[in-house]
N, C-alpha and C positions, 0 to 999 in steps of 0.2 A: 087291378089297381091296388097299390100297397096301402096299408093303414096310414102310413106317413102322408101319402098323397091325399087320401080321403079326409085327413084332418086339416087340409089347406096349407100344408108346408111342403118344402122340397129339399131333399138332401143335396142336390146338385145345383139348385137355384137357376134352373134353365131360363126362366123368364127374366130374372134379374140380369143375367149375362147377355141375353138378347137385347135388353133395354139399353145397356151401356156399350154395346159392341162398336159403336161409331165414335166413342170417346178416345182421346189420346191414351195410348197404353203406357206412356211414361218412357224413361230412358232405358229401362231394362225390362223387356217384355216377359221374360221368364222368371223374374224375381218374385218372391212371395208377396211383397207389397209394392205398390206403385210409387216410383220416385221421379222427381222433376229437377230441372236445373235450380241452382241456388238463387231463386228470385228474391229471397230475403237479404242475403249477404252479397250477392253479385259476384261470387267467387266461382270461377269455372272448374275448380278442383273439388267443389262440394256439391251435395244434392240436398234438396228439401223433401221432407215427407210429412204427410198428415194422414192419420189413420183413425177411423171411427169403428167402434164395436160396442158390445154390451152384454149384459147377463141374459138377455132374451126372456123366454117364458119361465126361466128358473125362478124369477121373482114371484110367480104364482105359487110355486111350491113353498117358498118362504112364507107367503101369505097364509096358505093352508095350515102349515105347521104352527105358525104364530097364533092363528085363531083357535086351533084345536088345543094347544098346550099352554099358551100364554108366554112362551119362551121367545122373547124378542131378540135374543142374541143371534138367531139365525140370519138376521139382516146384515150382520157383519160379513158373512160369507158372500152375500150378493154384491157388496162393494168390491170384494176381491175378485169376483167373477168378471165384473165389468172392466176392471183394470187388467187382469191377466189375459183376457181375450184380446186386448189391444197390445199389451206389452209383449206377449209371446209371439205375436205376428211380427213385431218389429225386431225381435231377437233373430228371426229367420233371415233378415237382410243385414244383420251385423250391428244393429243399434241396441245398446244396453245401458247407455249413460247420457246424462244431460238432456233429459226428455221433459217436455212440457205436457201437462194434462189438464183438460177442462171437462167437467162432468155435466151431464144433462139428465135431469130427473123429472119425469112426467108422472104426476100422481092424481088419483081420484081422492080429493080431500075428505069426502064423506066416508071413505073406508080406510085411508092411510093417514094416521095422525102425525103431528109434528115430532113425536117421539121417534118414529121410524125414520124420518128424514134425518134427525140428529144422529142416530146410530149409523146410518149409511155414510153420511158426510164425515163423521169422526173416524169411522173405520177406514175410510179412504186415506186419510192422513196417517193413521197408525200403520197401514200397510206400507206407505212410502217411507216412513221412519224406519221400518224393519228392513226394507230393501237397501236403504242407505248403508246399513251395517255390512252389506255384502258388496259395496262399491257401486251400487246401481242407484243413481240419483235422479229422482223424478220430482218435478216442481209442480205443485198443485196451484193452478191459477184460477180457481173458482169455477164458475159455470152458470148454468141456468136451471132453476127449479120452478116448474110451472104446475099450476093447478088446472088440469084439463080433464075433468071428469066426463065430459062429453066424448072424449077421445079414448081414454084408457079406463078399463074397468077397475084396476087396482093400482099398480105402479110399474113403470119402466125405468130401468137404471142403465144408462149408457155413458160413454165418454169418448173423447177425442184426444189422441196423442200426436205431438209433432216434434220434429228434431231436425238438426243439420248434421251432416256426416261427410267425412272425406270420401271421395270416390274410391280411393285406394283401399278403404276399409269396408267396402260394400260386398255382400254376398249376393250375386245375381243369378245363381243356379246355372250359369252358362258353362261351368266346369263339370257338371254332371255328365258322365260318359259311361261307355261300356267298361266292364271290369272294376267298377266301384263296388264296395260293400256298403250295406245300409245298417247303421247302428240305430237301434230303437231304445228309447228311454222311457221306462215304465211310468204309467199314469197313476198307479195305485200304490198303497202301502203308507209309509210314514217317513218322509224326508226329514233330515235333521232340523230343517227350519219350519217344519209343520208341527202343530201342537196335538193333532189328533189323526187317527187313521183317515186316509183319503181313499174314497171308493174308486176314483179314477174317471168318474163320469164326465167331468168338465162342464161346459155350458153349451154343448151341441146335442141335438136330438131330444131336448127336454120335453117338447110337446108330446112326443111318443112315449118317452119314459114315464111321464106323469100319467097319461091315460092308460098305458099298458099295465102299470103296476098297481095303481090305486083303485079302490073299490067304488062301485056306483053310488055308494053313500054320499060321496063328495059332490056328485052331480046334483043331488037333491038339496043338500044343505048349502052349497056355495055355487049357485048358478052363475055368479059373476066371474067365475074362473074359467069359463070356456065359451066359445062361440055358439050361440043358441041355435043356429041353423045347421049345425053338424048332425049327421045321422046318429041316432041313439047308440047304434052298435059299435061306434068308435069312441064313445065318451066314457072315460073311467071304466074300463073293462077288466081291470085286474082284481086281485084277491086281497091285497094288502091294505091295512090301515096305516096311517103315518107313524103310529106308535108301536106297531108290531115289531118284535125284535128278531133280528137275523144273526145267526152265529157266523162270525168272521174268524177264521183260524189265526191264532196269535193275538187277537185283539178283543176277544169276548163277544158279547151280544151288543149289537148296534141297531137302533131303530131304522125301519125302512125309510122314514123321513130324513134322518140324518145321512143315510147313504146317498139318497137322491140329492141332498143339499151339500154334500162335501164341496168346499170351496175349490174352484179350479186351481190346480197346481200350476204355479209359475216355475219355469225352468231358468229364470233370470240368474240366480246364484251360480248355476252350472255354466250357462252360456257366457257369463262374464269371464270365467276362467278359460273356457275353450277359445273365446275370441282373443284373449291375451296370449295364450300359450300355443294354440294350434290353428291360428287363423288360416294359414296357407293350405291346410289340409281339409278345410270346410268347403268341399266342392258344391254342396247344396244342402239347404236346411228346410225342412217341411214341418209345419204345425198341422197335425192331423185333426183338424177341427171339423167344419162342415164338409161332409164327404167322407169322413172317417179314413179308413185305410186306402181309399181310392184318391185321396187328396193329391198325392204326388203326381198323378197323371196330368194335372193342369200346368205343371211347371217344368216339364221335360224340354230341354232345348233342341232335341232331335229325336228321331225314332229310336226307341229302346225297349227291350223286354225287361220288365221289373219282376223279379221273383222274390217273394217273401215266403220262405219255407221253414222259418224257425221263429214263428210268432210267440208272443208271451202266452202263458196260461190265461184263460179268460177270467178276469176278476169277477167276484160274486155278483156285483151289481148288474153286469150285463147278462149273466145267467138268469138272474131274477127277472129282468126285462123280457128275455126271450121265452122263459117259461110261461109268463103271464100272457104274452102277446101271440105266441106261436109263430113269430116271424122266422123266416129261413135265414141261413147263414149269409147268403148273398146280400140281403137287405140289412142285416145287422152290421156287416163290415163296411157298408157304404153310408151308414148313418152314424155309427159310434166308433170310437177309437179302439175299443176292444182290448186294451191293454197297454198300448203306448201312444202318447200324444205328441211326441217329438221324434223326428228321425233325421239322421245326418248321413249324407252320401260322402264317402271318403275312401282312403286306401286301408288295407288290412292292418298294416303296422300302426298307423295313427289311431285306428279304431280301438286298439287295446288300451292305449293311454286314455282315450275318451271314456271308456268303460270304467277304468280305475278312478278317474276323476268323479264320475257320477256316483260310484259306490262310496267314495269318501264323503259324499253329501247324503248318503242314505237312499239314493235313487238306484233302482235296479236297472241294469243296462246290458245289452248283448247285441251281437250281430244277428239281425233278423232276416237278412236277404242280400241280394246282389243284383247287378245289372248285366245285361248281355246285349250285343249288337242285334238289331232287328230291322225289318223293312217297314215296321209300323210301331206305334205306341201301344203296348199291351202290358197288362198286369195279371200276375198269377199268384194267388194266395193259397197256401196249404193250411187247411183248417181240420178240425177233428172230424168234420163231415166229408172231407176230401178236398180236391182242388177246386177253386173258384176262379173263373177268368172274367176279366172286365175289358 
């Protein structure tokens, strides 16, 4: 049993998928997000979408860093995490404008003061204001803030996005086929619209990242940050303190806490351009979130062999997690994005223009793999440790 499983979480969410297996799959079963007829507008040429996601257990990291350092600015990143995990899923089906957002914040009032709520709420609007400058308009329609200390130990920051979109401008992934190339867009570094180095971690696998990297010291001092029935051998098993500095080439020393808390990069400024200039070449778009580099397997419209033989160099944050946890490559690549969190299935000529567009925004990009005909759905990853098959 993996450490991830022992901590009560699942990279593949098997039980969740089993629970919803009898629900309507929507108009496009292979699309990254579920879409429905235009119930709101009644137009047969449009779809409706409503999508919910959040920062997950990353808010616990913000709580630890804030308590240890007094630096409340880290809560701004949690607001961005909750937004980007919604927004970047919508990007995968072709939606990047005229989006509605409602936030849901559940807090333990005895531990999370009003100051933190104010930072999260204001940072949400600040992020939307920034995205507007890139032509991505998101309308903040309020939400629910509840004091539920009997339910949450610290704070949970989530949100819901909704939109209407023309069917003719939807990416359903049905065009993914053999002889496609796969363009990966880097998750780490510093995009032109980011103010600091981004570790690339995003908001998936944070339960493992937190326990794998951080020292047992935090278990004793902050018991409210983990489930008390977990075996001691999986709770805060790392060697790092939040304020330990890690050398990042080209960016100097950054604390372990800040690396773990890097706000989830949104690819909205990039996708806005690609959707306007290269829509017809977007055969499929995948957000490598829960499930990491195996995420694409859920959205293939037919049997295909996916080969990723030119993956990105592993960003330091993932090396740090693996060093502390001892997890093997197979588990790392199905929990974390390991270097790119967005991938597009396209043709080779279009791929080059996509790479140039990404580079113009300070995002590293390259062709990371390709597709082949097959009698089954299979994934082959070439890693430093050799080939991994899923």
